[in-house]
C-alpha positions as CSV (number, residue, x, y, z in Angstrom):
1,M,-25.0,3.5,21.7
2,K,-21.7,1.7,21.0
3,N,-18.7,4.2,20.4
4,D,-17.2,3.2,16.9
5,Y,-14.4,5.6,17.2
6,T,-11.2,3.7,16.9
7,Y,-7.5,4.4,16.2
8,R,-8.3,3.4,12.6
9,K,-10.1,6.6,12.2
10,L,-7.1,8.7,13.3
11,S,-5.6,10.3,10.2
12,I,-2.0,9.8,11.7
13,W,-2.5,6.0,11.9
14,Q,-4.0,6.0,8.3
15,K,-1.0,8.2,7.0
16,S,1.5,6.0,8.8
17,M,0.0,2.8,7.5
18,S,0.2,4.4,4.0
19,L,3.8,5.2,4.8
20,V,4.6,1.7,5.7
21,T,3.3,0.4,2.4
22,E,5.5,3.0,0.4
23,I,8.6,2.0,2.6
24,Y,8.1,-1.7,1.9
25,S,7.7,-1.0,-1.7
26,E,10.7,1.3,-1.9
27,V,13.2,-1.0,0.0
28,K,12.6,-3.8,-2.4
29,I,15.4,-2.3,-4.6
30,F,17.9,-2.1,-1.8
31,P,20.9,-4.3,-2.2
32,S,20.4,-7.8,-1.1
33,D,23.6,-7.6,1.4
34,E,21.5,-4.9,3.2
35,L,18.5,-7.2,3.8
36,F,19.3,-7.8,7.5
37,A,20.8,-4.4,8.1
38,L,19.5,-1.2,6.9
39,T,16.5,-2.7,5.1
40,S,15.3,-4.3,8.2
41,Q,15.9,-1.3,10.5
42,I,13.8,0.8,8.0
43,K,11.0,-1.7,8.0
44,R,11.0,-1.9,11.8
45,S,11.0,1.7,12.4
46,A,8.2,2.2,9.8
47,V,5.9,-0.4,11.3
48,S,6.5,0.8,14.7
49,I,5.0,4.1,14.0
50,P,1.2,3.1,13.4
51,S,1.8,0.1,15.8
52,N,2.5,2.4,18.7
53,I,-0.2,4.8,17.9
54,A,-2.7,1.7,17.9
55,E,-1.2,0.3,21.0
56,G,-1.4,3.7,23.0
57,Y,-5.1,4.1,22.0
58,G,-5.8,0.8,23.6
59,R,-4.2,1.9,27.0
60,T,-6.0,3.3,29.7
61,G,-5.1,6.6,30.8
62,T,-3.6,9.7,29.2
63,K,-0.1,9.1,30.7
64,D,0.2,5.7,28.9
65,Y,-1.4,7.0,25.7
66,L,1.3,9.9,25.5
67,R,4.2,7.4,26.2
68,F,3.2,5.3,23.2
69,L,2.7,8.4,20.9
70,N,6.1,9.6,21.9
71,I,7.6,6.1,21.1
72,A,5.9,6.5,17.6
73,L,7.5,9.9,17.2
74,S,11.0,8.5,18.3
75,S,10.5,5.7,15.6
76,L,9.6,8.2,13.0
77,F,12.8,10.2,13.8
78,E,14.7,6.9,13.5
79,L,13.0,6.3,10.1
80,Q,14.0,9.9,9.0
81,T,17.6,9.2,9.9
82,Q,17.7,5.8,8.2
83,L,16.2,7.2,4.9
84,E,18.7,9.6,4.8
85,I,21.5,7.1,5.3
86,A,19.9,5.2,2.4
87,Y,19.9,8.3,0.2
88,N,23.4,9.0,1.1
89,L,24.4,5.4,0.1
90,K,22.4,5.9,-3.0
91,F,19.9,3.2,-2.3
92,L,17.3,5.8,-2.7
93,K,16.8,8.1,-5.7
94,E,16.5,11.8,-4.8
95,N,12.8,12.2,-6.0
96,N,11.9,9.0,-3.9
97,F,13.8,10.1,-0.9
98,N,12.1,13.5,-1.1
99,K,8.7,12.2,-1.3
100,L,9.2,9.7,1.7
101,Y,10.9,12.4,3.8
102,E,8.2,14.8,3.2
103,D,5.7,12.0,4.1
104,T,7.5,11.6,7.4
105,R,7.6,15.3,8.1
106,E,3.8,15.5,7.5
107,I,3.3,12.7,10.0
108,E,5.6,14.4,12.5
109,R,3.8,17.6,12.4
110,M,0.6,15.7,12.9
111,L,1.8,13.7,15.8
112,T,3.5,16.5,17.6
113,S,0.3,18.4,17.4
114,F,-1.8,15.6,18.6
115,I,0.6,15.1,21.4
116,R,0.3,18.7,22.5
117,K,-3.5,18.5,22.2
118,I,-3.7,15.5,24.6
119,K,-1.3,17.1,27.0
120,D,-3.6,20.1,27.4
């Protein structure tokens, strides 16, 4: 029987994919002179999260998988920092920032829990 379990079924991958969509929608309103600066950095960090979860899933061995999950977590921390910078620069409204930040915190909790589970 073929195993149909893939990274696409992981709730952390699904939530991080939703976050990417939210991020892309939100940064559309950033100033155009930020297109190749903060806007680009935010998009890259956001995309890196589900990408590394998926890439790690495709690796053989727990050590490799954990390495990519930790890269995803690092990208998440980078994204949180960049969102705060965008908020401080008034590119994000407070309620939008709070929603995005809480979404990142939920993914952070899920990822750290998943990493601990795999280590055990």
